[in-house]
N, C-alpha and C positions, 0 to 999 in steps of 0.2 A: 592613529589607533595602533595599539600593540598587536603584533602579528598573532600572538597566542589567543587573543580575544576572538578575532574572526575565525581562526582555525577551530577553536572550541565550539563556536556557534555553528560553523559549517558542519562539524561532526554531528552535533545534536540534531540539526535540521535534516541532514542527509540520512542519519540513522533512523529518525522517526519516519521519514517518507519512504525509506527502503523497507522498513517493516510493513508499512502500508502497501507498498507496491508488491511485495512478496506475498501478501495475503489478500490483496485486492483481486487476486486471481479469480474470484467467483463473482465479480461484478456483473449483474444481470440485466434484465430488460423488462419492458412493459411500463405503462404509466398508471393503470387503474388498479386500485387496491381492493375493489369491491366485488367484481364479477367472479363467479366460481363456476367451474365446469364439472358436472357430475362425473364421478369415477376417475378423475385425474389422479388422485392419490393412489388409487389401485393401479393405474397405468404406470405411474412413476415407480411403483414398487415392482411391477411385473416386467415391464419393458425397460430395463436398466439402461442399456446402451442408447436406445432410441430416445429416451427421456433426457439423458444427459446431452445428446446431440441437439435436441430441441432447445435446451437451455442455452447452449452455445449460440445457436442460430438466432435466438430471440435477443441475445445481448446486443446485437448491432442496432436494435431499435431503442435502446435505452439512452437517454440524453443526460440523466443525472441520477444520483442516489446519495442518500445520507448514510454515513458510516459511523460506527462506534467500535473502537478497537481496544482490547486489553490483552496483557500478556507479559512475557519477559524476553529480554534479548541481552546476551552478554552479561547476565547477572543483574540487569537493571529492569525495574518494572516499567511497563509501557501502559499509558492510558491516553487515548486520543479520541476526539470526536470531531466531525465536520461533514463536509459535502464534497463530492466529486462531480465535476462537469466533464462528461466523456466526449465532448466535441473535439474539434481540431483547432488548436492544440488542447490536450488534456489539461484541465485546471483542477486545483484542489485548494481548499482552505481548511486547515485542521488546527484545533487547539490541543496542545500537549500539556498534560498535568504532571508535574514532577512529583517525586515521592514526598517532598516537603510541602506540597500543596501549591507551589507557584505554577503559573500557567504561561505558556508561550504560544503565540499565534504564528502559524507558518502558512504562507501562500505559495503555491507552485503554479506557474504558467509556462507550460512547455518545460524547457530545461532551465528556466530562471526561477530561483527560489528567493522569497522575501521573508525575513524573520523579524518579528516585532521585538525590539530590544527592551530590556527592563529600564525603567526610568532612571535607575542609578548608573546605567551605562551610557546614557544618551549624551552626557556632557562630553565624553571622549569622542563622540561622533558629530560634534558640532551642533548638538541639540536635536539631531534628526532621529526620527522614531523607528525607521525601518532600515535593515541592512539588506542589500541586494547582492545575490550571488548567482552569476551566470555559470552554471556548472561546466558547460563546454569551455568557456573562456578561462575559468579558474584552472581547469585541468591542463590547458595549454601553458599557463603561466607557472604553475607550481609542480607539474609532473605528477599530480595526484588525479587519477581518473575518477572523478566523482560520478560521472554519468554512467559508468559501466553497470552500476547497481540497478539502473532503470531499463537496461537494454532488453531484458526478458520480462518486463512488467506488463505483459498482456493481461487485460482485465479479466479474461476468461481462463487464466493459466491453471487454476486448480481444477476447474471442470474439465479442461482438455487433458490434464494429467490423469484424472480418473478414467477418461475415455481411453487413454493410451496405456493404462496399467492393468495387468491381469489381477484377478482376485478381489475386485470391488464387490462389496456386499451391501445389502439393505439392512440397516439396523431395525427400522420400523417407522411408524408414524409418530411424530412428536410435534408439540406446539412450541413455536419460537416467537416470542413477543406477540402472542395472540394469534399468530397465523398457523394453520395446519400445514405441516411439511412432511416430507419423507427424508429420512436421514441415511446418507450413504457414507461408507467408510472403507479405507484400505490402508494397510501398513505394507510399505514396499522397501526392499533393500536399498541402501544408499546408491549403489551402482545403477539400479533401474530408475530411481528418481533422477539422478544426474543425466541419464540418457534423454530426458525430456527437455533439458535446458539447451539454450542456444550454445553452439559449440564454442564461441568466443568467450562466453562467460563461464563455461563448465569448469575449466582448470582452476580458476580462482576459488569458485564455490567449493569444489572438491577439496582443495588444500585446506580451506578454513574449516569445513565440516569434519574432515579427517583429524585435524589438529584438536578439535573439540570432542573427538571420540564418538561422533555420530555414526551409527551403523544402519539405521533405518529411519524412515520418515512416515509419520502417521498423518493422513489427510482425511478430514470429515467435511461434508457439505450437506446443508439442509435446503431442499428445494420446495417451493410452495406450489399451489395449484395452477399458477400462471407461468410456471417454468422460470421462476426467479429465485436465485439463491437468497435465503434469508440469513444464513450464517455460514461462515467458512472457518475452519480451524486447522492449524498445522502444528505438529509437535516434532521438533528436530532434536531428540535426545536431550542432553544437558545444555545444548546450544541455545534453545529458546522455544517458546510456544506462543502462538498468537491466535486470538479469536476475534473475528470481525462480524458484527451484526449489520445488516442492510435494511433500511426502511425508506419510506417516502420516495419511491421511484417516480421520476418525472417532475419532481418539485423544482420550480425555478431556482437556479443557482447563479447569483450575480457575483462573480469573482473577478475583480479588477486589480491591476497593478497599482500600488500606492503612488501618490503624487511624487514626481521626480524631486520636487523641492523638499520633500520630507524623507528622502531616501539617500543613504550612503552606499556607494557602489564599491564593493570590495576590490574589483579589478582596478579601478582608478586609484584606490588607496595603495595597492601593491605597486602600481606604476610609479607613484610618487615616492614610495619607499626605496624602490630599486634605483630610481633616478639619482638619489642622493648618495648612492654607494660608489 
């Protein structure tokens, strides 16, 4: 297989999952969609820090959540939907819709990503349907650190950022996909936002955001009566904006690796290519 094909595919997969990781920050908790606690919305609005901390604490009880993401990144429209399994390792299955309407299914199991290839590309892969990319192994072979974009992908990242940022305010009560929520917002200078990132990731993120002219970051989170984020949104100037909706907490998520016989391993392809040089 031509190197440009897997490299393009890798970029598509990693970019899509990175967008998800960067905005999955608000992935929450709880499994029941029905019970309501009187006065919780009022408490969410009045006890801002306490409520956000409860949201973070409750996250550890969440085993899965359905997500739908829309937005833009690097001038490209993003549209994805799927499910996250928040066990160990974290798993995801997302369907990405391209601007021309074509769809791509991406599975992530830990640091291993599987991309379902278009039927027209499978002949070059020996008829196999899936391309496997071990991000750790690929980084070692190519010198491209695919995994660094996931090192700060804590599922509570946005909520933790709100907790660590001064100036968070309550916009008010709003209904998101039928659920009553309280809407929090903050706009923070770039330096303050970068201060919340992992030190090893910060320099690369700062370089890219500065290059794109980003001076501030706007973060919004909508939390329901069971201390579960229902929506999380991030706007990074002209660099991009992402909105993620969360539904179906606790719904079973069966995400498995494709059969080995139907999978082409990029690492093995690279080995065969380099062996002939």
